[in-house]
PDB file with one MODEL, atoms N, CA, C and O in Angstrom:
MODEL        1
ATOM      1  N   MET A   1      12.616  18.862  33.905  1.00  0.00           N
ATOM      2  CA  MET A   1      12.370  17.563  33.346  1.00  0.00           C
ATOM      3  C   MET A   1      13.665  16.777  33.236  1.00  0.00           C
ATOM      4  O   MET A   1      14.752  17.342  33.113  1.00  0.00           O
ATOM      5  N   ASN A   2      13.527  15.513  33.282  1.00  0.00           N
ATOM      6  CA  ASN A   2      14.676  14.630  33.201  1.00  0.00           C
ATOM      7  C   ASN A   2      15.006  14.350  31.737  1.00  0.00           C
ATOM      8  O   ASN A   2      14.110  14.029  30.956  1.00  0.00           O
ATOM      9  N   GLU A   3      16.287  14.467  31.350  1.00  0.00           N
ATOM     10  CA  GLU A   3      16.682  14.230  29.958  1.00  0.00           C
ATOM     11  C   GLU A   3      16.456  12.777  29.561  1.00  0.00           C
ATOM     12  O   GLU A   3      16.143  12.497  28.404  1.00  0.00           O
ATOM     13  N   ASN A   4      16.606  11.865  30.488  1.00  0.00           N
ATOM     14  CA  ASN A   4      16.392  10.453  30.177  1.00  0.00           C
ATOM     15  C   ASN A   4      14.929  10.184  29.826  1.00  0.00           C
ATOM     16  O   ASN A   4      14.637   9.309  29.011  1.00  0.00           O
ATOM     17  N   ALA A   5      14.027  10.921  30.427  1.00  0.00           N
ATOM     18  CA  ALA A   5      12.603  10.750  30.117  1.00  0.00           C
ATOM     19  C   ALA A   5      12.322  11.210  28.695  1.00  0.00           C
ATOM     20  O   ALA A   5      11.514  10.592  28.002  1.00  0.00           O
ATOM     21  N   ASP A   6      12.969  12.281  28.242  1.00  0.00           N
ATOM     22  CA  ASP A   6      12.784  12.759  26.868  1.00  0.00           C
ATOM     23  C   ASP A   6      13.305  11.746  25.859  1.00  0.00           C
ATOM     24  O   ASP A   6      12.672  11.521  24.827  1.00  0.00           O
ATOM     25  N   ILE A   7      14.435  11.143  26.139  1.00  0.00           N
ATOM     26  CA  ILE A   7      14.994  10.133  25.240  1.00  0.00           C
ATOM     27  C   ILE A   7      14.059   8.930  25.182  1.00  0.00           C
ATOM     28  O   ILE A   7      13.832   8.380  24.105  1.00  0.00           O
ATOM     29  N   GLY A   8      13.523   8.520  26.306  1.00  0.00           N
ATOM     30  CA  GLY A   8      12.604   7.390  26.339  1.00  0.00           C
ATOM     31  C   GLY A   8      11.321   7.696  25.592  1.00  0.00           C
ATOM     32  O   GLY A   8      10.785   6.829  24.902  1.00  0.00           O
ATOM     33  N   ARG A   9      10.822   8.910  25.719  1.00  0.00           N
ATOM     34  CA  ARG A   9       9.599   9.308  25.025  1.00  0.00           C
ATOM     35  C   ARG A   9       9.831   9.319  23.519  1.00  0.00           C
ATOM     36  O   ARG A   9       8.962   8.896  22.757  1.00  0.00           O
ATOM     37  N   GLY A  10      10.991   9.796  23.082  1.00  0.00           N
ATOM     38  CA  GLY A  10      11.333   9.810  21.657  1.00  0.00           C
ATOM     39  C   GLY A  10      11.415   8.402  21.091  1.00  0.00           C
ATOM     40  O   GLY A  10      10.952   8.143  19.980  1.00  0.00           O
ATOM     41  N   LYS A  11      12.004   7.498  21.855  1.00  0.00           N
ATOM     42  CA  LYS A  11      12.090   6.105  21.412  1.00  0.00           C
ATOM     43  C   LYS A  11      10.710   5.478  21.342  1.00  0.00           C
ATOM     44  O   LYS A  11      10.429   4.687  20.441  1.00  0.00           O
ATOM     45  N   ALA A  12       9.845   5.826  22.289  1.00  0.00           N
ATOM     46  CA  ALA A  12       8.488   5.280  22.291  1.00  0.00           C
ATOM     47  C   ALA A  12       7.704   5.780  21.081  1.00  0.00           C
ATOM     48  O   ALA A  12       6.958   5.018  20.466  1.00  0.00           O
ATOM     49  N   VAL A  13       7.868   7.042  20.741  1.00  0.00           N
ATOM     50  CA  VAL A  13       7.188   7.598  19.567  1.00  0.00           C
ATOM     51  C   VAL A  13       7.718   6.936  18.309  1.00  0.00           C
ATOM     52  O   VAL A  13       6.939   6.561  17.433  1.00  0.00           O
ATOM     53  N   ALA A  14       9.035   6.787  18.207  1.00  0.00           N
ATOM     54  CA  ALA A  14       9.632   6.144  17.035  1.00  0.00           C
ATOM     55  C   ALA A  14       9.166   4.693  16.923  1.00  0.00           C
ATOM     56  O   ALA A  14       8.896   4.211  15.822  1.00  0.00           O
ATOM     57  N   LEU A  15       9.074   4.007  18.037  1.00  0.00           N
ATOM     58  CA  LEU A  15       8.603   2.629  18.032  1.00  0.00           C
ATOM     59  C   LEU A  15       7.142   2.571  17.595  1.00  0.00           C
ATOM     60  O   LEU A  15       6.762   1.684  16.830  1.00  0.00           O
ATOM     61  N   GLY A  16       6.327   3.495  18.064  1.00  0.00           N
ATOM     62  CA  GLY A  16       4.921   3.546  17.663  1.00  0.00           C
ATOM     63  C   GLY A  16       4.760   3.803  16.171  1.00  0.00           C
ATOM     64  O   GLY A  16       3.929   3.172  15.518  1.00  0.00           O
ATOM     65  N   VAL A  17       5.549   4.725  15.630  1.00  0.00           N
ATOM     66  CA  VAL A  17       5.492   5.018  14.194  1.00  0.00           C
ATOM     67  C   VAL A  17       5.953   3.805  13.397  1.00  0.00           C
ATOM     68  O   VAL A  17       5.337   3.458  12.389  1.00  0.00           O
ATOM     69  N   ALA A  18       7.034   3.155  13.839  1.00  0.00           N
ATOM     70  CA  ALA A  18       7.530   1.970  13.145  1.00  0.00           C
ATOM     71  C   ALA A  18       6.502   0.840  13.191  1.00  0.00           C
ATOM     72  O   ALA A  18       6.321   0.128  12.203  1.00  0.00           O
ATOM     73  N   LEU A  19       5.840   0.674  14.309  1.00  0.00           N
ATOM     74  CA  LEU A  19       4.825  -0.367  14.441  1.00  0.00           C
ATOM     75  C   LEU A  19       3.631  -0.075  13.534  1.00  0.00           C
ATOM     76  O   LEU A  19       3.101  -0.985  12.897  1.00  0.00           O
ATOM     77  N   ALA A  20       3.204   1.187  13.473  1.00  0.00           N
ATOM     78  CA  ALA A  20       2.092   1.561  12.593  1.00  0.00           C
ATOM     79  C   ALA A  20       2.457   1.319  11.130  1.00  0.00           C
ATOM     80  O   ALA A  20       1.626   0.841  10.357  1.00  0.00           O
ATOM     81  N   LEU A  21       3.676   1.639  10.747  1.00  0.00           N
ATOM     82  CA  LEU A  21       4.133   1.402   9.387  1.00  0.00           C
ATOM     83  C   LEU A  21       4.180  -0.087   9.083  1.00  0.00           C
ATOM     84  O   LEU A  21       3.770  -0.515   8.004  1.00  0.00           O
ATOM     85  N   LEU A  22       4.669  -0.868  10.014  1.00  0.00           N
ATOM     86  CA  LEU A  22       4.742  -2.319   9.832  1.00  0.00           C
ATOM     87  C   LEU A  22       3.351  -2.913   9.677  1.00  0.00           C
ATOM     88  O   LEU A  22       3.133  -3.760   8.810  1.00  0.00           O
ATOM     89  N   LEU A  23       2.411  -2.484  10.501  1.00  0.00           N
ATOM     90  CA  LEU A  23       1.042  -2.986  10.400  1.00  0.00           C
ATOM     91  C   LEU A  23       0.404  -2.597   9.065  1.00  0.00           C
ATOM     92  O   LEU A  23      -0.333  -3.385   8.473  1.00  0.00           O
ATOM     93  N   SER A  24       0.687  -1.387   8.597  1.00  0.00           N
ATOM     94  CA  SER A  24       0.163  -0.941   7.304  1.00  0.00           C
ATOM     95  C   SER A  24       0.730  -1.797   6.173  1.00  0.00           C
ATOM     96  O   SER A  24       0.001  -2.177   5.257  1.00  0.00           O
ATOM     97  N   LEU A  25       2.020  -2.101   6.234  1.00  0.00           N
ATOM     98  CA  LEU A  25       2.639  -2.930   5.208  1.00  0.00           C
ATOM     99  C   LEU A  25       2.099  -4.352   5.228  1.00  0.00           C
ATOM    100  O   LEU A  25       1.888  -4.950   4.173  1.00  0.00           O
ATOM    101  N   ILE A  26       1.873  -4.895   6.413  1.00  0.00           N
ATOM    102  CA  ILE A  26       1.319  -6.250   6.520  1.00  0.00           C
ATOM    103  C   ILE A  26      -0.094  -6.278   5.951  1.00  0.00           C
ATOM    104  O   ILE A  26      -0.451  -7.215   5.237  1.00  0.00           O
ATOM    105  N   TYR A  27      -0.898  -5.274   6.251  1.00  0.00           N
ATOM    106  CA  TYR A  27      -2.256  -5.209   5.707  1.00  0.00           C
ATOM    107  C   TYR A  27      -2.220  -5.106   4.185  1.00  0.00           C
ATOM    108  O   TYR A  27      -2.980  -5.792   3.501  1.00  0.00           O
ATOM    109  N   ALA A  28      -1.343  -4.255   3.651  1.00  0.00           N
ATOM    110  CA  ALA A  28      -1.239  -4.090   2.203  1.00  0.00           C
ATOM    111  C   ALA A  28      -0.778  -5.391   1.547  1.00  0.00           C
ATOM    112  O   ALA A  28      -1.219  -5.718   0.445  1.00  0.00           O
ATOM    113  N   TRP A  29       0.105  -6.134   2.217  1.00  0.00           N
ATOM    114  CA  TRP A  29       0.606  -7.397   1.672  1.00  0.00           C
ATOM    115  C   TRP A  29      -0.543  -8.408   1.546  1.00  0.00           C
ATOM    116  O   TRP A  29      -0.678  -9.060   0.511  1.00  0.00           O
ATOM    117  N   PHE A  30      -1.355  -8.539   2.573  1.00  0.00           N
ATOM    118  CA  PHE A  30      -2.441  -9.520   2.543  1.00  0.00           C
ATOM    119  C   PHE A  30      -3.594  -9.064   1.661  1.00  0.00           C
ATOM    120  O   PHE A  30      -4.216  -9.887   0.989  1.00  0.00           O
ATOM    121  N   ASP A  31      -3.890  -7.770   1.649  1.00  0.00           N
ATOM    122  CA  ASP A  31      -4.983  -7.253   0.822  1.00  0.00           C
ATOM    123  C   ASP A  31      -4.598  -7.340  -0.646  1.00  0.00           C
ATOM    124  O   ASP A  31      -5.395  -7.783  -1.473  1.00  0.00           O
ATOM    125  N   GLY A  32      -3.412  -6.932  -0.965  1.00  0.00           N
ATOM    126  CA  GLY A  32      -2.870  -7.060  -2.303  1.00  0.00           C
ATOM    127  C   GLY A  32      -3.485  -6.124  -3.330  1.00  0.00           C
ATOM    128  O   GLY A  32      -2.856  -5.859  -4.354  1.00  0.00           O
ATOM    129  N   GLY A  33      -4.670  -5.623  -3.101  1.00  0.00           N
ATOM    130  CA  GLY A  33      -5.300  -4.719  -4.037  1.00  0.00           C
ATOM    131  C   GLY A  33      -5.671  -5.371  -5.358  1.00  0.00           C
ATOM    132  O   GLY A  33      -5.948  -4.672  -6.333  1.00  0.00           O
ATOM    133  N   GLU A  34      -5.681  -6.676  -5.407  1.00  0.00           N
ATOM    134  CA  GLU A  34      -5.989  -7.364  -6.660  1.00  0.00           C
ATOM    135  C   GLU A  34      -7.486  -7.520  -6.838  1.00  0.00           C
ATOM    136  O   GLU A  34      -8.235  -7.687  -5.875  1.00  0.00           O
ATOM    137  N   GLU A  35      -7.901  -7.460  -8.091  1.00  0.00           N
ATOM    138  CA  GLU A  35      -9.295  -7.692  -8.445  1.00  0.00           C
ATOM    139  C   GLU A  35      -9.353  -8.942  -9.310  1.00  0.00           C
ATOM    140  O   GLU A  35      -8.373  -9.281  -9.974  1.00  0.00           O
ATOM    141  N   PRO A  36     -10.480  -9.622  -9.310  1.00  0.00           N
ATOM    142  CA  PRO A  36     -10.588 -10.802 -10.150  1.00  0.00           C
ATOM    143  C   PRO A  36     -10.462 -10.431 -11.633  1.00  0.00           C
ATOM    144  O   PRO A  36     -10.906  -9.365 -12.058  1.00  0.00           O
ATOM    145  N   VAL A  37      -9.850 -11.332 -12.408  1.00  0.00           N
ATOM    146  CA  VAL A  37      -9.673 -11.104 -13.833  1.00  0.00           C
ATOM    147  C   VAL A  37     -11.014 -11.314 -14.524  1.00  0.00           C
ATOM    148  O   VAL A  37     -11.699 -12.308 -14.281  1.00  0.00           O
ATOM    149  N   ARG A  38     -11.382 -10.376 -15.381  1.00  0.00           N
ATOM    150  CA  ARG A  38     -12.620 -10.511 -16.142  1.00  0.00           C
ATOM    151  C   ARG A  38     -12.330 -10.116 -17.589  1.00  0.00           C
ATOM    152  O   ARG A  38     -11.463  -9.281 -17.844  1.00  0.00           O
ATOM    153  N   PRO A  39     -13.047 -10.710 -18.525  1.00  0.00           N
ATOM    154  CA  PRO A  39     -12.775 -10.415 -19.935  1.00  0.00           C
ATOM    155  C   PRO A  39     -13.195  -8.991 -20.311  1.00  0.00           C
ATOM    156  O   PRO A  39     -14.115  -8.417 -19.729  1.00  0.00           O
ATOM    157  N   ILE A  40     -12.494  -8.449 -21.295  1.00  0.00           N
ATOM    158  CA  ILE A  40     -12.842  -7.126 -21.802  1.00  0.00           C
ATOM    159  C   ILE A  40     -13.951  -7.325 -22.825  1.00  0.00           C
ATOM    160  O   ILE A  40     -13.761  -8.042 -23.808  1.00  0.00           O
ATOM    161  N   THR A  41     -15.075  -6.719 -22.615  1.00  0.00           N
ATOM    162  CA  THR A  41     -16.211  -6.899 -23.515  1.00  0.00           C
ATOM    163  C   THR A  41     -16.639  -5.556 -24.085  1.00  0.00           C
ATOM    164  O   THR A  41     -17.641  -4.976 -23.669  1.00  0.00           O
ATOM    165  N   GLN A  42     -15.856  -5.072 -25.050  1.00  0.00           N
ATOM    166  CA  GLN A  42     -16.216  -3.851 -25.734  1.00  0.00           C
ATOM    167  C   GLN A  42     -15.790  -3.989 -27.192  1.00  0.00           C
ATOM    168  O   GLN A  42     -14.770  -4.611 -27.486  1.00  0.00           O
ATOM    169  N   PRO A  43     -16.560  -3.417 -28.095  1.00  0.00           N
ATOM    170  CA  PRO A  43     -16.210  -3.528 -29.514  1.00  0.00           C
ATOM    171  C   PRO A  43     -14.957  -2.713 -29.837  1.00  0.00           C
ATOM    172  O   PRO A  43     -14.714  -1.655 -29.256  1.00  0.00           O
ATOM    173  N   VAL A  44     -14.178  -3.230 -30.772  1.00  0.00           N
ATOM    174  CA  VAL A  44     -12.973  -2.539 -31.217  1.00  0.00           C
ATOM    175  C   VAL A  44     -13.101  -2.286 -32.708  1.00  0.00           C
ATOM    176  O   VAL A  44     -13.365  -3.212 -33.474  1.00  0.00           O
ATOM    177  N   GLU A  45     -12.917  -1.047 -33.125  1.00  0.00           N
ATOM    178  CA  GLU A  45     -13.017  -0.709 -34.529  1.00  0.00           C
ATOM    179  C   GLU A  45     -11.673  -0.972 -35.199  1.00  0.00           C
ATOM    180  O   GLU A  45     -10.632  -0.501 -34.742  1.00  0.00           O
ATOM    181  N   LEU A  46     -11.715  -1.739 -36.297  1.00  0.00           N
ATOM    182  CA  LEU A  46     -10.500  -2.056 -37.048  1.00  0.00           C
ATOM    183  C   LEU A  46     -10.568  -1.354 -38.399  1.00  0.00           C
ATOM    184  O   LEU A  46     -11.646  -1.225 -38.980  1.00  0.00           O
ATOM    185  N   PRO A  47      -9.415  -0.897 -38.904  1.00  0.00           N
ATOM    186  CA  PRO A  47      -9.424  -0.273 -40.227  1.00  0.00           C
ATOM    187  C   PRO A  47      -9.693  -1.332 -41.298  1.00  0.00           C
ATOM    188  O   PRO A  47      -9.371  -2.508 -41.126  1.00  0.00           O
ATOM    189  N   GLU A  48     -10.289  -0.888 -42.403  1.00  0.00           N
ATOM    190  CA  GLU A  48     -10.557  -1.822 -43.491  1.00  0.00           C
ATOM    191  C   GLU A  48      -9.247  -2.257 -44.129  1.00  0.00           C
ATOM    192  O   GLU A  48      -8.263  -1.517 -44.128  1.00  0.00           O
ATOM    193  N   GLN A  49      -9.251  -3.468 -44.672  1.00  0.00           N
ATOM    194  CA  GLN A  49      -8.052  -4.005 -45.311  1.00  0.00           C
ATOM    195  C   GLN A  49      -7.841  -3.348 -46.663  1.00  0.00           C
ATOM    196  O   GLN A  49      -8.806  -3.103 -47.387  1.00  0.00           O
ATOM    197  N   ALA A  50      -6.584  -3.056 -47.019  1.00  0.00           N
ATOM    198  CA  ALA A  50      -6.265  -2.483 -48.337  1.00  0.00           C
ATOM    199  C   ALA A  50      -6.471  -3.530 -49.421  1.00  0.00           C
ATOM    200  O   ALA A  50      -6.171  -4.707 -49.222  1.00  0.00           O
ATOM    201  N   ARG A  51      -6.989  -3.090 -50.583  1.00  0.00           N
ATOM    202  CA  ARG A  51      -7.247  -4.057 -51.672  1.00  0.00           C
ATOM    203  C   ARG A  51      -6.291  -3.838 -52.788  1.00  0.00           C
ATOM    204  O   ARG A  51      -6.343  -4.547 -53.793  1.00  0.00           O
TER     205      ARG A  51
ENDMDL
END
């Protein structure tokens, strides 16, 4: 095998991994993982006031 072919294959794999990572980051940036804000609707128990 030619050593230059191995170096080229390694660069191609590294480029593919970098491209996949970049695409994942771009998707995460646009998706954001945010949910719409909604009010909390549950009762909260408060201690009685001291007299």
